C-alpha positions, -999 to +999 in steps of 0.1 A: -052-064+190-036-060+156-025-025+148-018-014+112-003+020+104+004+036+070+027+065+063+044+084+034+014+100+017+020+135+003+013+160-024+034+152-055+034+165-091+024+143-120+054+121-130+068+121-095+074+093-071+064+084-035+071+055-012+044+044+012+051+024+042+030+001+064+038-015+097+018-040+117+020-053+152+001-075+176-003-105+153-002-141+167+020-154+139+052-140+126+048-110+102+063-131+074+033-155+075+008-129+065-003-118+031+000-080+028-019-057+003-025-021-006-058-007-016-070+028-024-101+048-024-108+080-043-135+104-033-169+091-044-155+058-055-153+023-040-121+010-025-101-008-050-072-033-050-037-020-059-011-046-050-005-077-030+025-096-017+024-131-002+047-151+021+070-162-007+071-126-021+048-135-049+033-102-061+001-092-079-009-058-092-039-040-106-037-034-143-038+004-137-005+004-117+015-024-134+049-013-144+047+019-122+041+006-087+062-020-068+052-037-036+079-051-013+083-063+023+109-064+050+100-091+074+128-082+098+112-048+103+075-059+100+072-034+071+056-035+037+062-008+011+046+006-020+070+024-044+050+045-067+066+060-098+053+079-128+024+091-107-008+104-124-036+126-112-059+096-112-037+079-086-050+105-061-066+085-033-064+075+003-041+044+003-048+016+028-027-013+040-045-046+046-029-073+067-037-110+064-068-103+044-085-090+076-070-060+093-070-024+079-050+007+087-064+042+088-050+052+054-026+078+041-035+105+016-017+107-018-025+137-040-011+140-075-015+175-088+005+203-104 
């Protein structure tokens, strides 16, 4: 049973920063073998792609977060991170971690407001 857990969501002012964390356990292969991604879902909207990191640390970002968000991973700790800088009110969402293109966490709330 794969378990995925996100943390780090909070209320932050516009222009501020947050770092989200995601850990996963129970996978058959080593953590480093899995593609990891972050998605987000705002109220009344569909879930959307934010960022992705693959085994070789190749990264991909949504246009809306390029230059502001950075995805990274620490395979020794089974962790993936999303560093979010220059946050905007429109970044307010529940942020979800997706493991191996299959497994989802429960999400963590990020609210950007003054």
